[in-house]
C-alpha positions as CSV (number, residue, x, y, z in Angstrom):
1,M,-55.4,18.1,23.8
2,D,-51.1,17.0,23.7
3,F,-48.1,18.6,25.8
4,K,-47.1,19.0,21.9
5,L,-50.0,21.8,21.3
6,I,-50.1,23.2,24.3
7,S,-46.1,24.0,23.8
8,S,-46.6,25.1,20.2
9,V,-49.7,27.4,21.3
10,F,-47.0,29.7,23.8
11,D,-44.8,29.4,21.6
12,T,-46.5,31.5,19.3
13,L,-47.9,33.6,22.4
14,Q,-43.9,34.3,22.7
15,I,-44.3,33.3,26.6
16,E,-43.5,30.7,29.0
17,P,-45.7,28.3,29.2
18,P,-47.3,29.2,33.2
19,A,-46.0,27.5,36.5
20,R,-50.4,27.1,37.0
21,L,-52.8,27.0,34.1
22,T,-56.9,25.6,33.3
23,L,-57.4,23.7,30.1
24,L,-61.0,23.2,29.4
25,D,-62.7,21.7,26.4
26,A,-64.6,24.6,24.4
27,R,-68.1,21.9,24.0
28,T,-68.2,20.9,27.7
29,L,-67.3,24.7,28.9
30,S,-70.2,25.8,26.9
31,A,-72.6,23.7,28.7
32,A,-71.3,25.6,32.1
33,H,-73.4,28.6,33.6
34,V,-70.4,30.4,35.2
35,F,-66.5,30.0,34.2
36,P,-65.6,26.6,36.3
37,A,-61.8,27.5,37.0
38,P,-60.1,30.3,39.3
39,P,-59.7,33.5,36.9
40,D,-56.7,34.6,38.8
41,I,-54.7,31.5,36.5
42,P,-54.2,31.4,32.4
43,A,-56.7,29.6,31.0
44,L,-56.3,27.5,27.6
45,L,-59.4,26.9,25.8
46,F,-59.8,24.7,22.9
47,G,-62.3,22.5,20.6
48,F,-63.7,24.8,18.8
49,D,-65.4,23.3,15.8
50,S,-68.2,26.6,15.0
51,P,-69.1,29.6,15.6
52,E,-72.0,29.0,17.3
53,L,-69.8,27.3,20.7
54,V,-67.4,30.5,20.1
55,A,-70.4,32.9,21.1
56,Q,-71.4,29.4,24.0
57,V,-68.4,30.1,25.3
58,K,-68.0,33.7,24.9
59,T,-71.5,33.8,26.8
60,V,-69.8,31.7,29.4
61,L,-67.1,33.8,29.9
62,L,-68.4,37.5,30.7
63,T,-69.9,35.5,33.7
64,V,-66.7,35.9,35.5
65,Y,-64.3,38.3,32.9
66,P,-65.0,41.6,32.3
67,K,-65.9,42.9,28.6
68,E,-62.2,44.8,28.4
69,Q,-60.9,41.6,28.8
70,G,-57.8,40.4,26.0
71,V,-58.4,37.0,25.0
72,T,-55.7,35.4,22.3
73,W,-56.8,33.6,19.2
74,V,-54.3,31.5,18.4
75,E,-54.7,29.1,14.8
76,C,-51.3,27.6,14.4
77,S,-48.2,30.1,13.8
78,T,-50.6,33.4,14.5
79,L,-52.3,35.2,16.5
80,K,-55.4,37.7,17.3
81,V,-56.0,39.6,20.6
82,E,-59.5,40.9,20.7
83,R,-61.4,42.2,23.9
84,L,-64.1,39.4,25.1
85,S,-66.6,41.5,24.5
86,D,-65.7,42.7,20.3
87,L,-65.0,38.8,19.8
88,Q,-67.3,37.9,16.6
89,P,-67.6,34.2,16.2
90,S,-68.6,34.6,12.8
91,T,-65.7,36.5,11.6
92,L,-63.2,33.5,13.3
93,N,-61.0,30.7,11.2
94,L,-61.5,27.6,13.0
95,T,-59.4,24.4,12.7
96,P,-58.7,21.7,15.3
97,S,-55.9,23.5,16.8
98,T,-58.0,26.6,17.0
99,C,-57.1,27.9,20.7
100,F,-58.0,30.9,22.9
101,Y,-55.7,32.1,25.4
102,L,-57.1,33.9,29.0
103,P,-54.1,35.4,30.9
104,P,-54.8,35.8,34.7
105,L,-57.4,37.8,36.3
106,A,-55.3,40.2,39.0
107,E,-54.6,38.2,42.4
108,G,-57.5,38.2,44.5
109,T,-60.3,37.7,42.0
110,S,-60.9,34.2,42.8
111,F,-62.4,32.3,46.1
112,E,-59.0,30.4,46.1
113,S,-56.9,33.3,46.4
114,F,-59.0,33.9,49.2
115,A,-59.7,31.3,51.4
116,E,-55.3,31.6,51.8
117,I,-55.4,35.3,52.4
118,I,-57.9,34.3,55.3
119,A,-55.8,30.7,56.0
120,H,-52.7,33.6,56.1
121,L,-54.5,35.3,58.9
122,R,-54.6,32.9,60.8
123,A,-50.9,32.0,60.7
124,P,-48.8,32.0,63.0
125,D,-47.0,35.1,61.5
126,G,-50.5,36.2,60.6
127,C,-52.6,38.6,62.7
128,P,-52.8,38.8,66.5
129,W,-56.4,39.9,66.1
130,D,-57.8,37.2,63.3
131,R,-55.4,34.8,65.3
132,E,-57.3,35.2,68.7
133,Q,-61.1,34.6,67.4
134,T,-63.5,32.3,67.9
135,H,-66.9,31.5,66.7
136,Q,-68.4,33.2,69.5
137,T,-66.5,36.0,69.4
138,L,-66.8,36.1,65.4
139,R,-71.6,35.9,66.0
140,T,-72.1,39.9,66.7
141,H,-69.8,40.7,64.2
142,L,-71.8,38.1,61.6
143,L,-74.3,39.6,63.1
144,E,-73.8,43.5,62.1
145,E,-72.4,42.3,58.8
146,S,-75.5,40.8,58.0
147,Y,-77.5,44.0,59.0
148,E,-75.4,46.8,56.9
149,T,-76.4,44.1,53.7
150,L,-79.6,44.1,54.1
151,S,-79.0,47.9,54.6
152,A,-77.5,48.6,51.9
153,M,-79.6,46.1,50.0
154,D,-83.0,47.9,51.1
155,D,-80.9,51.4,49.5
156,D,-80.5,48.7,46.2
157,D,-76.8,50.8,46.5
158,V,-74.7,48.1,43.9
159,D,-71.8,49.8,45.4
160,A,-72.8,49.5,49.1
161,M,-74.1,45.6,48.4
162,R,-70.6,44.8,46.6
163,E,-68.4,45.6,49.0
164,E,-71.3,44.2,52.1
165,F,-71.1,40.9,50.2
166,G,-68.0,40.9,50.1
167,D,-67.7,41.8,54.0
168,L,-70.3,38.5,54.6
169,L,-68.3,36.2,52.5
170,L,-65.1,37.0,55.5
171,Q,-66.8,36.1,58.6
172,I,-68.0,32.9,56.8
173,V,-65.2,32.0,55.3
174,L,-62.9,33.2,58.2
175,N,-65.3,30.7,60.6
176,S,-64.8,28.0,58.0
177,Q,-61.7,28.9,58.4
178,I,-61.4,28.5,62.6
179,G,-63.9,25.2,61.8
180,Y,-61.3,23.5,59.8
181,E,-58.6,24.0,62.9
182,Y,-60.5,23.0,65.4
183,E,-60.9,19.4,63.6
184,E,-65.0,20.9,63.3
185,F,-65.4,21.5,59.6
186,T,-63.2,22.3,56.5
187,M,-64.7,24.9,53.8
188,T,-65.5,21.9,51.0
189,Q,-67.7,20.4,53.9
190,V,-69.8,23.6,53.9
191,I,-70.4,24.1,50.6
192,K,-71.1,20.4,49.2
193,H,-73.2,20.5,52.3
194,I,-75.1,23.1,50.4
195,Y,-75.1,22.1,47.1
196,D,-76.4,18.2,47.6
197,K,-78.5,19.8,49.7
198,I,-79.5,22.7,46.6
199,V,-79.8,19.7,44.3
200,R,-81.9,17.4,46.6
201,R,-83.9,20.2,47.5
202,H,-84.5,21.0,43.6
203,P,-85.7,17.4,42.0
204,H,-87.6,19.3,39.1
205,V,-84.7,21.3,38.2
206,F,-82.4,18.0,38.4
207,G,-84.5,15.3,38.4
208,D,-87.4,13.7,36.9
209,A,-89.8,16.0,39.3
210,Q,-92.2,18.2,37.9
211,A,-93.6,21.5,39.0
212,Q,-96.0,23.6,37.6
213,D,-95.7,27.0,39.6
214,V,-94.0,28.6,42.8
215,N,-96.8,27.0,45.0
216,G,-96.0,23.7,43.8
217,V,-91.7,24.6,44.5
218,L,-92.5,25.0,48.1
219,Q,-94.9,22.0,48.7
220,S,-92.0,19.7,47.5
221,W,-90.0,21.8,49.9
222,E,-91.9,21.0,52.6
223,K,-92.4,17.1,51.6
224,L,-88.8,16.5,51.0
225,K,-87.8,18.7,54.6
226,E,-90.2,16.6,56.2
227,K,-88.2,13.4,54.9
228,E,-84.7,15.1,56.5
229,R,-86.1,16.2,59.4
230,K,-87.4,12.1,60.0
231,G,-84.2,10.9,58.7
232,K,-82.5,12.7,62.3
233,K,-82.4,11.6,65.2
234,Q,-84.0,14.8,66.7
235,D,-87.5,15.0,66.5
236,K,-87.7,18.6,65.0
237,G,-91.2,20.0,64.0
238,L,-91.7,21.9,61.0
239,L,-91.4,25.6,62.9
240,D,-88.1,24.3,64.5
241,G,-85.6,25.5,62.0
242,V,-86.5,28.8,61.8
243,P,-84.1,30.5,63.6
244,A,-84.8,31.7,67.6
245,A,-82.2,34.8,66.3
246,L,-84.4,36.5,63.3
247,P,-85.6,39.4,63.8
248,A,-89.6,39.0,65.1
249,L,-91.3,40.3,61.4
250,T,-89.1,37.6,60.0
251,Q,-89.6,35.1,62.2
252,A,-93.9,35.4,62.4
253,Q,-93.6,35.4,58.8
254,E,-91.6,32.3,58.4
255,Y,-93.4,30.5,61.3
256,Q,-96.8,31.5,59.5
257,D,-95.3,30.2,55.5
258,R,-94.2,27.0,56.9
259,A,-97.7,26.3,58.4
260,A,-99.2,26.9,55.3
261,R,-97.2,25.4,52.8
262,V,-99.2,21.8,54.4
263,G,-102.7,23.9,54.6
264,F,-102.4,25.6,57.9
265,D,-104.2,29.4,56.2
266,W,-106.9,31.3,56.0
267,R,-108.9,29.7,52.8
268,E,-109.3,33.8,52.2
269,I,-107.8,37.2,52.5
270,E,-111.0,38.5,53.8
271,S,-110.5,36.5,56.9
272,V,-107.5,37.8,57.7
273,L,-108.8,41.4,57.6
274,E,-111.6,40.2,59.4
275,K,-109.5,39.1,62.4
276,I,-107.8,42.4,62.2
277,R,-110.4,43.9,62.4
278,E,-110.6,41.7,65.6
279,E,-107.3,41.8,67.2
280,I,-107.7,46.0,67.0
281,E,-110.5,45.9,69.6
282,E,-109.2,43.0,71.5
283,V,-106.1,46.1,71.2
284,K,-109.1,48.5,72.4
285,T,-110.6,46.8,75.4
286,A,-107.8,45.6,76.8
287,Q,-107.6,46.2,80.7
288,N,-103.5,46.8,81.4
289,A,-99.8,46.5,80.1
290,D,-99.8,43.6,80.2
291,E,-103.4,43.0,77.8
292,V,-101.9,45.5,75.9
293,A,-98.8,43.7,75.2
294,V,-100.5,40.4,74.1
295,E,-102.8,41.7,72.2
296,L,-100.2,44.0,70.1
297,G,-98.0,41.1,69.7
298,D,-101.2,39.3,67.8
299,L,-102.1,42.1,66.0
300,F,-98.7,42.5,64.7
301,F,-98.8,38.6,64.1
302,V,-102.1,39.0,62.0
303,L,-100.3,42.6,60.0
304,V,-97.7,39.8,58.8
305,N,-100.0,37.0,57.6
306,L,-101.5,39.8,55.7
307,A,-98.2,40.9,54.1
308,R,-97.8,37.1,53.5
309,W,-101.4,37.2,52.1
310,K,-100.0,40.8,49.5
311,K,-96.7,39.1,48.9
312,V,-94.8,41.5,50.5
313,D,-91.6,40.9,53.2
314,A,-93.4,42.3,56.7
315,E,-89.6,42.8,58.1
316,S,-88.5,45.0,54.4
317,A,-91.3,46.4,54.2
318,L,-91.6,47.9,58.0
319,R,-87.5,48.7,57.1
320,G,-88.7,51.1,54.1
321,T,-91.4,53.3,56.5
322,N,-88.6,53.1,59.3
323,L,-86.2,54.8,56.7
324,K,-88.9,56.9,55.5
325,F,-89.3,58.2,58.7
326,K,-85.4,58.8,59.5
327,K,-85.0,60.7,56.1
328,R,-89.2,62.8,56.3
329,F,-87.9,63.6,60.6
330,G,-84.1,64.6,59.4
331,Y,-85.8,67.2,57.4
332,V,-87.7,68.7,59.6
333,E,-84.7,68.8,61.7
334,Q,-82.4,70.6,58.6
335,S,-85.0,73.1,58.5
336,A,-85.6,74.2,61.7
337,K,-81.9,74.6,62.2
338,K,-81.6,76.9,59.0
339,Q,-84.8,79.3,60.9
340,G,-82.0,79.0,63.8
341,R,-85.1,76.7,66.7
342,N,-85.4,73.7,68.2
343,L,-87.6,71.1,67.9
344,S,-88.4,71.1,71.4
345,D,-89.3,74.5,71.2
346,M,-92.0,74.3,68.3
347,T,-95.9,73.5,68.2
348,L,-96.6,70.4,67.2
349,E,-98.8,72.3,64.0
350,E,-95.2,74.0,63.4
351,M,-92.8,70.2,62.5
352,D,-95.9,68.7,60.4
353,A,-95.8,71.6,57.8
354,F,-92.3,70.8,57.9
355,W,-93.1,66.8,57.5
356,D,-95.4,68.1,54.4
357,E,-92.8,70.1,52.6
358,A,-90.4,66.8,52.8
359,K,-93.7,64.5,51.9
360,K,-93.9,66.4,48.7
361,L,-90.5,66.1,48.5
362,G,-91.1,62.9,47.7
363,M,-88.9,61.9,51.2
């Protein structure tokens, strides 16, 4: 696309050419899975030669732009503005000079603009609190935001998820900015590292390897990760990559998943159930608190194994039960309060009656 055509497009639009502009060929764009440019920069799309190509590009645009986004179809000296969702490819008169102009979304809708404000927070004219932070001082905030995100996911609260994912992203970008300032690493390196890892560990998607099902993918991952471990200076074992700070149930399930991928696993679920029965008996016969703690730990571990066999996330299952208990017990408290009574003055049978009411209400 030459400069004269760009200039003529903006003459038709009757606006000044922007200081920043994304130029994208329609055929290249149609092969993408997401729009590959910052949406807070205006975009000019060209090279449309068929209604099918317009339809493909429309699908890509909708991954980033809202349905009500205005799109201006420019053809020679004529133009037409339509909502993205209303764009009908079959009604367009396409020629080699046909272009689509997308005005920018609001400020702050791109990753680049978000990274900029985080860098501003750390700048001399930024925020005193943000400037004082280090990787270590931010650790508790990262942990807190992770749990708040999990809570939103447990509640299946879409609005809360949108907010909490943003808070979690803040922690990642802020730590990356600190890494840049101390010449440790940059955001680009963080992204490049995970990009390369995803490509490397998905040869069945980005290469010639074959994977028939999920089990095949997991086995392939373990083989690839084993090669990666051998290529590093430290001789780490299969389980060494599991973070020590993970919640115990999640850690146990990850240990078991990794061991199972190399064949260290029960052959059938009945063996797992038999092991659970065995561990329960050992809890019963434990002689002191230390022995009880050991046997309960073994029981928890094998229960996690049962969850894995049933394809259930043990941590999420327990969190769900915790939430259910909280709701039902809250109902018991509120019911007692309505009667002007304290829980400590009620019998277990009376509290159980309220508990059963909560269950009937679907709590």
